[in-house]
N, C-alpha and C positions, 0 to 999 in steps of 0.2 A: 738794546731793550732791556737787555740782562742787567747793565750797570743800574739802570733806573729802578729794576725791581728791587735789586741788592740795596741800593739807598734809602727806598721806600720801608724796608724790610729792617734796616738799621734806626731810620727814625721812628718808627712804631717799636723797636726795641728801646732806645732811649727814652720814647715818651713813658715807658711803662715800668721805667727804672729812674731812681736818684741821680739825675745828671751830674749832682756834685759830687757822687762816688765813682765816677766816670772820668778816665784819663784819656784825652784824644789827642793824636800826632799826626802830622801831615808830611809827606815828603815828594819830592818832584823826582818822578822817577826817570823822565827825559833828561834831568839835568845831571842825575845820577848815573845814567846811561854815557851820556856824551862825555863827562868826564871821569869817566874809569878809565884808568891806564890801559885795560886789557882791550877795551873798544879800539883804541889806535892802533892797537899790534893787530887785533882782526882785521881792522880794515885795511893796514898795510897788505896782509897776507891776501886780503880781497882782490885789491887792485890790481896784485901781482897776477891773479888769476883770471882778471880781466882784461888786463893787457895781453895775456898770452892767448886769449881765446880771440883777442882783435887781430894779433898777428896771424894766427892760425886763417883767420877769414880772409885779410890782405892777402896770404899766401895763394890761396885758391882764386879770389878773384885776378890774381897775376898771372897764373895758368890758363885762366878764363878768358883774359883780356890777348894774352899771345897766341891763343887757339884762335880769337877772333880775326888778330892779324893773319895769320897763315890762311883763314877764310877768304881774307880781302884778296890777297895774292893769288889765291887760286880764282877768283871770280876775274880778277883782271888778265890771267892769263887764258881763261875760257872765252872771254870776250876778244881776242888778240885775233886780229883777222888773218894775220899770216901763221898761225899755229896750224900745224898738218892735223887733219881731219883725226888720225888715229892717236895722236898726241891730247887733241881735245876730248875725245872720249875718256881718255886715262884723267886728264884733269878734273872732268866733270865727277868720276865715279869718285874720287880724292876727295873733291867738294862737298859730295853728299855724305861721304863717310866722316868728315869734319863736322858736318851740321849735325849729324847724331852723336857725334861725342860731344858736341857744345851743348846740345839739348841735356842729356844726360848729367854733364858736369854742372849743367846751371841747376838741375832737380836735385845734385846730391850738395849743392852748398846751401840751397834752401833748408833742405832737412837738416845739414849740418847745423848752421845758423839757429834753427827754431829750437834744436835738441840742446845745444851749446847754453842759449838763453835761459830755457828751463831748469839747466843745471846750475846756473849761476845764481839765477832766484832763488832755487830750494836750497843752494849754500848760504846763502846770504839771510834768509828764514832761522836756519839752524843755528848760524853766529848769533843773530839777535836772539834768539831763546836762549843760548847757552849764556850769555852776559845777563839777560834780566833774571835767570833763574838764580844766577851768582849774587847779583843785587838783592833778589829777594830774601835769600838765607840771612844776609847780613842785616835787614831790614826787619825780618822776623827776630833775630838773635838779640836785637837791639830792643826792640818791644818787649820782649821777655825779660831782659835784664831791666828794664826801667819802669816795668808794670804797666804798661799802656794796654788799654782795653781795644783801641781802636786805632789803626794807622791807616791813612786815607792818603789815595794818589791825588795830588792837586793839579797833574800834568794830563788826568784823563779827560776826553773829550765826549761829549753824547754824539749821537748820530745827529742831531743838528747843529753840531761845530760848536756848540756852547760848553763851556767846561762842566764839568757832571757836579765839581766841589765850586760852587760860585761863593760860596762864604762860610767862613768858621770862626768860631771865639773860641778863647782859652784852649786852643789846640797849637802845639808846640811844633815848630818847623825844624825837622830832625834831618833835612837835605844835607846840610854842610856837615854834621857828624858822619852821615853814611857815606858819603864821598873822603872824608879823611881815612875813615876806617878801609874803604874798599883799596885805595893809595898807599896803604901804610907799608905794603912790600913791594911797591913800584920800583923799577929801577931808576937812578937819578934822572937820567934824560928823557923818561916818560912822564914823570909828575909835572913837569909845565906843560910839557907839549899836549897832554890828555885836556888841558882845558880849553885848546882850539880844535877837537876831534870833531867830525861831523858823522852823526849815528850811519851805520851801513848801507841804509836803505839810500842814501844819497848815490851811494857808489852802484845800485841797482837799478837806479834810472838809466845807467851808461853801461848795462852790465850785457846789453845784449849787443854782440858783437854786429858792429854796422860796415855795410860793405862799401869798398873805397872806389871799387870799377863800375863802370857805367855798362849796362848791356846796351848794345844797339840792335 
């Protein structure tokens, strides 16, 4: 809705101004983001954090499964008909204690998983914001240097999933120029690899550590 109001305001402004006196440009912010070498670097660091979180959860579920195995052994011992009554009472007490440990561990794992997932999503949002802020600085500098009156993001989508900028005439697409400027200081290995990098959000979809253990 905000984008719609902005577009309408700009249209009204353009209508009240001589169009020939205005210089318009467009940029694909999504493409600039994906081909920026810092996006790849950030994505690699973020993936390392996701993998670390997954390992932490796997380790917790390994403890959980081991505890389940101990409980199964105790259940078999309790049900053993030749087990003396005194030992049976001791095994029952051990089984109840293991049950309490299992329930507590299960709750801890759930809380840790939710907490870690939230941390990763927040980290992803901060990463994306930082990269987009850098891109915006380059776009604004380009606009000022080349005397553009307006620069539109042609990758923007409306709430109805329709591009906000459907058609533009006599507007220069500066996307490739922006990408060149963004990557001018990139390490040699990052320059070519940046073309295939996926946005950090792709990693976010897998950010929530997934349990590999099965609860019984």
